N, C-alpha and C positions, 0 to 999 in steps of 0.2 A: 619642642625643638628650639634651640637657641635662635633669638630674633636678631639677625644681622641686618644692618642698614641695606636697603635694596641695591644701592650702588656698589657696596662692597661685595654682596652676593653675586651681582652681575659680573663684576670684574673677575671673581674667582671662577665662575662657570665658563665664561668666555675664554679665559686664559687656559683652562683645562680642555677646551674644545668640546664641551658638552652641549652648549647652546650658542646660537648666534644672538646678537644684540636685538634683532627684530623680534625673534621669538620671545626673548625675555621681556621686552617692552610690552608685548601683547598680554603676557601672563601678569605682569605688574599692573596693567590697566584693569584687567579682570579682577585681580585681588583687591584693588582699591574699591571697585564697585560693590563687591560682595563682603567687604570688610574682613577679608581673610589675610593671613600671613602669606607672603610670596613663596617662602620655602615650603609651607604646607601644601599650597596649590600646585607647585612644581612636582611634588611627590605624588599628590592625588592624580594629576594628569598623566602620570607615568613618564614624565620627561626626565626625571632624575630618580635614581634608586636612593632610598632614604639612608641606607648604610653607607653608600659611597659618598653621599652628600655630607654626612657627619664626619667621615674620614678626611675629606678635603677641607672642611671647616676647622677640624682639630689641627690639621697641618698648617693652615693659614694663621691660626691663633697661637701656634707654638705650644700646644698642650697635648698630653697623651689622650687617646681615646680608650674608654673602657667598655667592654661588652660582657654583660653578665650571663649570656648564654654559654660562655666558656670560662669566664673568670669566676672565682669563688668569693662569697661574701663572708667575712669573719663576723659572726653574730656578737661576739664580745665587743668588737669595735663598733658595730652597728648601734648597740644599746648605750653607747656613750652619749648619744643625742636622742632626746625624747621624740616619739613619733610625730607629735603635733608640730614641733619645731622643724623636723626634717621635711614634712609635707609643706609647711609654710614657706620654707626657704628653698624648696625644690632641690634637695641634696640628701645624700646618705654617706655615712662613714663606712667604708668597706674593708679597711685593713690598715696596717702600719708598714712603713718601709723598714729596712734593716737598721736605719739610723734612728728609728722611733718616730718619724714624722707621720702624721695622720693623712691617709689617702681618702680624698673626698670626691665622690661622683656628683657632678653638678650639671643641671640642664644648661646653665650659663656660667662657665668657668671664668668669664671676664667680670663677674659681679664682685668687685673688690669689697663692697660693703658687707656682703655675706661672708667672704673669706676672713675679713677682720673680726666680724662678730664671732665666728667659730674659733678663731685663734684666741680671742680674749676669753670666751666662755670655757674653752677646754684647756687653756694654758698650754698650747702646743702649736708647732708650726704646721701649716696646711699645704698639702700638695693637691691642687685641683685637677680633676679629670673631666673630660666631656662625656656625658651620658645622654641617652635618649629617654623620653618619658617612659617608654616600656621598660628600660633598664631600671629606672627608679622605682617603678611599680613592683618589680620583682623584689627589690629591697624592702619596700613598705609592707609587702605581704608577710615578711618574716616577723613583723611585730605582732602578728595576729594570734600567736599562741597565748601570750599573756592577755590579749584582749578577750579571748574566749573565757579564760579563768575569771577575769574581772567582771565580764558580762553576767555570767551565771551567779556570781556572788551578789551583784546589784539586783538582779531579778528576784533572787531568793529573799533578799532583804525587803524589797518593795512588796512582794506577795505577803510576807508575814505582817507588814504594817497594814496592808489592805485588809487582811483577815481580822485584825484587831479594830478596824474602823467600825463605828456604829452606824454608818450610812447605808449598810447593805440592805436594809429593809426597802429602800427605794433605789432601783438600779440607775435611774437618771441622776440622782444625787451622788450615788457612788461613783458614777462615771466622771464626775468633776473632782473627786478626791485626788490629792497629789500622788499617792502611791500608784493608783490606777493609771494616771497620766504618765508617770515615770516608767511604768511597765511597758506601755505602748511605745513611748519615745525610745527606750532602750532596744526593744525588739526591732523597731524600724532602723535605728542607727546601726545595730549589729548586722541586720540583713543587708544594708547597703555596703558596709565594709566587707562583708563576706561575698559580695558580688551576686547575691540572690536575685533571681528574676521574679520569684513569687514567694509569698509567705502564706501559709495555711494555718488557721486556728480551728482545730477540730474538736468537737465535743464528744467525749467518751462517756461511759456510764459513771466513771469515778474520777475523771481528770479532764484537763484541757491540754490537748497535744498541739505543740507548735512545731511545724516543719518548714524548712526552707528548700526551695528548688535552686540548686547551684549547678551550673553547667549541665542542666537538663535532668539532673538526678535529685530526687527528694531525700533530704536528710532530717532525721529527728533532732531537734535542738534542745527542747526542754519540755517537761510536763509540769503543769501547775494545778493546784487544788481546784476542784470543781466549783468551790464557793466563789471564785473570782470571775467565773464565766459571764454571769449576767452583767457585771460592771464593765468588763472589757467590751462585750458586744454593744452595750449602750454607748460607751465612749467612741467606738468605731462609727456608730450610726450618727452621733453628733458631729463628728469630724466630716463625714461624707454627706451631711445634710439629708439623712434618711429618717423615716418615721421610727421613733424609739418604741412606740407602743404596738408596732406591727411585728408579729412573730410567726405568722402562718403563710406568708407569701414571700417569694424571692424579691430582693431589692438590689438595685445597682446604683452606684454613685462614684464620686471621686473627690480627692482633695490634694492639695499641694503641701509638701513637707520640706522644711529647710534643715539640712544637717551641715553645720559649718558653712563652707562656701558652696556646697552642692545643693541643688534644688531637685527634689524628686516628686514626680507626679505619681500618685497612688490611685490605681483604679480598683474599686471595691465591689465585691459581689457577696451578698448574704443570702443563704438559703436555709430553709428549715430542714432539720434531719431528726432522726428518731430520738437522740439524746439531747437535742437542743440545736440552736442555730450555728451554722458553720460560716466562717468568714474567709475569703480569699483576697489577698492583695496582689495586684500586678504592679511591680515597681518599674517606672520608666524615668530614666534620668533626663530631666528637662533640658539640660545644657549639652547633651551629647551631640557629636558631629558625625555625619555619614562617613563610612569608611570607603577606601578605594577598593576596586575590584580585586586587586592583588591581596589586600589586607583581609578580605573576607574568605580568601582561599581559592579564588578562581585561577585555574591554570592559564598559561599563555594562549592555548588553543581555545578554551572556553571564552576567555576575555575577547579574543579576536572575533569570535562568532557574535558575541553580544554587541561589540562596537560596530560590526557590519550591519546588524539588525536595526540598531537605533540611528544609523546614518541615513535611513530612509525617512521621508517626511510623512509617511502614512503607514498604516498596518498596525498589527497588534503583537506585543511581546508579553508573554505570560511567564510567571514564576510559580511553580507548583510544589506542593509538599504538604505534610500534615501540620496541624497547629503546633507552633513553637519550633518550627524548623528554620526560622530565619528569613522567611520570604520578604517581610517588610524591610528588613535591613538591606537585602539585595536590591529591592525596588528603589530605595533611597540612594543607594550607591549609583545606580543607573541614572536616576533623576539628577544627581549632582553633576554627572558628566554632561547632561543635556541643558543644565541651568546656565543660560547665556543671556545677556541683555537684549538680544534681538528676538527672543522667542517668548511667547506667553504660555506659562505652565500653570494649570489649575488642577487641584486634586480634591477628591472626596474620600475621607478616611474615617476609620473608627478603631482606635483613637488616633489623633495626630501625635506621632511619636518623636518626630524631629522638627524643630523650627528652622525652616529654610528661607533665607533671604531671597526676594524676588520670585518666590513661588507662592501662589495664591491657594491657601489650604482651607478646605471646608470640612467641618466636623459633622458626622452623622448625628442626628438628633430626632429620634423617632417621635418623641412627644411633640415636637414642632413640625412634624411631617417631612423631615429631611431624611430620606433613606438613600441607599446607594443609587437606586434607579431614578428617584426624583431629583437628587443632587446632580446626577450625570446629565439629566435633561437640562437643568439650569446652567450647568457648565458649558454646554454646547451653544448657549446663547451669549457666551462671554468671549467669542472670537479666540478660542484657544488654538495654539499650535500643537501642544502636547497635553494629554490628559492622563492622570493616574487615578485609577479606581482601586481603593484598598483591597477589595475582594469581590469577585463575582460569585454571588450566592444563589441567584435565581435566574430564570429564563428572561425576565424583563430586563434586568441589568445586562445580561449577556447579549441580548439582541440590540439594545441601545448602543452598547460598546462596539459591537460589530459594525453597526451602521456608521458610527463615528469614525471607525478605522477605514471604512470604505469611502468616506467623503473628505479625505485629505488631512486627517488627524493621526498622530502617532499615539496609540493607546497602550498604557502599561497597566497590568493588573496581576492579581494572584488568584489561584484556583486550588482547591483541595483535591489532589490526585496523588497516587503513589509513585508515578514516574512520568517522564515527559510525554511519551506517546499516548498515554491514557487521557491527556487533555483533549484530544480530538473527540473520542466518543463521549466524554463528559459534556462538552459543548453541544454535541448532537442530542444528548439526553435532555438538555435545557431548551431544546427546540430550535437551535440554530441550524439551518440547512447546510448539508455538507459542502455545497459549492461555495457558500459564503465563508465557511471555515477555511477552505482551501485558498480563497481569495485574500483573506485578511491576515492570516497567521504568518508572521515573519520567523519567529524563533520561540521555542518553549524550553524553559530551564527548570529542571527538577533538582531538589536539594534536600539534604539532611545536615544536621550538626553533629559532629563527633567531638569528644573531649580531647584537648591537646595534652600531650605528655608534658609534665612539669620539667622544664629543662634544668632546673637547679638540682634535681635528684634523679636525672635520667641515667639509665644503665642499658647496656646491650645484653642480649642473651640468644642462645641458639634455640629456635622453636622446636617443640616436640613434633615428631613425624605426623601425628594425628592432626595437629594444627595445619601443617602444610597441606595434608591431604584434603582437609576441609576447604581450604582456599581453592585447591584445584577442582574439587567437586562443584564449588560455586561457579567457577569459570565454565565448566562443562554444562551446567544448567543454563548459562547465558549463551550457549552455543559458541563459546570461545575455546580454541585449542589451548589447553593449559601448558603444553610443551613450548608454545610460542611466547609465554609470559616468563620473564626473568624474575624469579623470587630471590630476595637476598638471603644469604646464609645466616645473617643475624638480624633479629628484630629489636625494637626498642620499647622500653616501658619505664615508668617512674617507680622508684623504690618506695616513695611515700615519705613525707617529712612534715614538720609543723606548719610550714608555709602553705602547703596544699591540703592541709587537714588529713594527712596520711592516706590520701587517695591515689597519689601518683599523677594526678591531672590538675591543670590550672588553665582555665579558659576553654574556648571552643573554636572550631574552624569548620567551614563548610566542605562537604563533598557534593559533586555536581554531575549532572549529565545535561547536554544541550541538544535538542532536536532542531536542526536547521530545516525549514520547510522549503525544499528545492522544487524544481518543476516536476521531476518524477514523483516526489512525495505528494505534490498537489494532485496529480493525476490519480494516484492511488486513493487519496481521500475522497475524491469525487466519483470513483469507480463504483459500479453496482455490486462488485464482489469484495468490498472493503471489509477487512477484519483487523483487529488489534494485533494479532500475531504477525500478519503480513506487514503491517506498519513497522513493528519492531524489527523484523528481519530487514526491511528496506532501509531503515535508519542505521542499523548495524553495518549493512553493506556499504552505506554512504560514509561510514567512518565515525558514527556516533560512539563516544566513549561513555560507558555506563557509570552509574554512581559507584558500583562496587570496584570497577577498574580504577576510578579516580581515588577511591579510598585506599586501595592497595598501593597506588603510587605515593600517597601521603604517608602510609606506614613505612614504606621503604626509605623515606626521607626522615624518619624519626619524629614526625609531627603528631602521630596518633598510634594507637595499638590495634592489633588484629581483632581483639575482643570488641573494641568500640565500633569498628567497621561492621562486624557481623551484627552487633546489637541494633544499629540504626537501619541497616539495609533490610533486616528481617522484621522491622516494626510493622 
């Protein structure tokens, strides 16, 4: 977002009646302490809507605002400027006016140096527009079709050079060969540009299969000759500081990789399989910032429940779901709301995924004796106000966390359960007495991630009657009267285009349910006749919105598709 001087931003917001000077001053002070931009913090705190903020900034600057959720990008105009320059200058060319002037979307349309540079390079007059970083990202994604073709050609060339190399008699020497280094560099770079969360190198009987997990779905990217397998595995082990001569036991490591201005932390897992060792990379952007609760997809109702739960100075807030459902991202978003100069926040994590200023973060290191349980014990001797445990995996961690929540600490953590109510019997299975569960639980949030409809190629359609009936059956299974649910006459989906890899999806958003532990629910948890079904019924009676209902609400808004909602809810 454009960086306006704080005084200018304050005058704008006060004049529009959005904030008073006292509130702005407190946000400005907090932003200075955290080294954040004031505008970003205002949006994160929910004090200003980002779209409205951009609109009034554009009005104040006297430039038009462009929104690519509705406006079209002319790909011929886009490619007048190479991608590397577009990213470096934070701008894209998206069309021409009737007079032939180039329309340029810019993060900062007051940047005269960039405007002059573009005018000189392209020999044309420039009309600047104000765009958000998300708008520009949609434009950058259109460059990816050519990137895919170039990437496969480069990999093929490197593989052929590697096969001609004489160093393959010794995998360790082959790992240092330039072609093998180039193969891995390109696979990592392409993975990051494709927004992959994981890269899999799988050994087949006759090939090495490379697959990327993008938006939660695995996609085959390329197959390489089996002959390069040993050299690639050796190169990975060298990077991750693992034993090159060990082939029969699993190994775990990590390394940091720089791609342009981005820094990526790569978590590495190597396991032996029937046809040779398999490698898995988990890609974590080292410079990423926590998202606001609205950005991750929480509705106003769910956001209000979470804000109420974390307003207490003690107790436990749990985020549940399977692996890869975005629990850690939600925890960091909550943690960012709590991150204030007057509180001491300490975390124990595996791995540390976001670097947060003023938060004391400890990494699990089993070799050094630091587990979630032992780390949590140490944290409680550090005079914390708020504690975050990356995951509760065992009874020891669960019981220490509960004791911490009982003794004046606010404890945040994640748990592997299918829905929010199941967190209660899961804690009981770990040996936590029901009366303590009832005493410490504030709120349990369950979540899944659904793929977002790609807005650049979105289309509406009338759903088949079988689809509508499937939705109604799901509501009946949840004991919800389907006649009380208003289903839209039209649904939305992506047609598929080069920018989204012809999937119709780009990015992900969460669907949620939140169980607020009220006094009647506490009594039910402590009762001798407790059952999970009774808890679910009580939660529904108290107004809990299920993940499926939240998913249907998001598909009615065109954020996702009915197929995605069914896919993740039935996992």
